[in-house]
C-alpha positions in Angstrom: 14.3 -51.6 -53.6 10.6 -52.2 -55.3 9.5 -53.2 -51.3 11.5 -50.0 -49.9 9.6 -47.8 -52.7 6.0 -49.3 -51.6 6.8 -49.2 -47.9 7.5 -45.8 -48.1 4.6 -45.0 -50.5 2.2 -47.1 -47.7 4.0 -44.7 -44.7 3.5 -41.9 -46.4 -0.5 -42.2 -47.3 -0.8 -43.8 -44.0 -0.1 -40.5 -41.6 -2.4 -38.6 -43.9 -5.1 -40.6 -43.8 -5.5 -40.6 -39.9 -4.6 -36.8 -39.7 -8.3 -36.0 -38.0 -10.5 -36.8 -35.7 -13.7 -36.4 -34.4 -13.1 -35.1 -30.8 -14.8 -31.4 -30.6 -12.4 -28.4 -31.1 -11.2 -26.5 -28.3 -12.0 -22.6 -28.4 -10.1 -20.2 -26.5 -12.7 -18.7 -23.6 -13.5 -14.8 -24.9 -11.2 -12.6 -23.2 -13.6 -9.7 -21.8 -11.6 -6.3 -20.7 -13.0 -4.8 -17.9 -12.9 -0.9 -17.9 -11.4 0.3 -14.3 -12.2 4.0 -13.8 -11.9 6.0 -10.0 -14.2 7.8 -8.8 -11.8 10.5 -8.0 -11.1 11.4 -11.3 -7.6 11.9 -10.7 -7.9 14.7 -7.6 -6.2 12.5 -5.0 -2.6 14.0 -6.0 -3.2 17.3 -6.3 -5.1 17.4 -2.9 -2.2 15.7 -1.6 0.1 18.7 -2.9 -2.4 21.1 -1.5 -2.6 19.5 1.8 1.5 19.3 2.1 1.9 22.9 0.9 -0.5 24.2 3.3 1.6 21.9 6.2 5.0 23.7 4.8 3.3 27.3 5.0 2.0 27.0 8.2 5.6 27.5 9.8 5.6 23.6 11.6 9.4 24.2 12.5 11.8 26.4 14.6 11.8 26.7 18.5 13.0 30.2 18.5 10.6 32.4 20.4 9.3 35.6 19.3 11.0 38.8 20.9 8.9 42.0 21.1 10.3 45.3 22.5 
């Protein structure tokens, strides 16, 4: 029993004695968040909407001839 206790006692303190090392710590690189901004300022969708409405208002369809009497 005494040998088992001494062996476990030695093993317990042996693991704590080798807990560290002399290697340089590995650090994570700094994360730099790049700001993304467009020069359009959000005008693309309204301009496309205006083009679509102008195309729809121009008539664009129907092959019926205009009859003037």
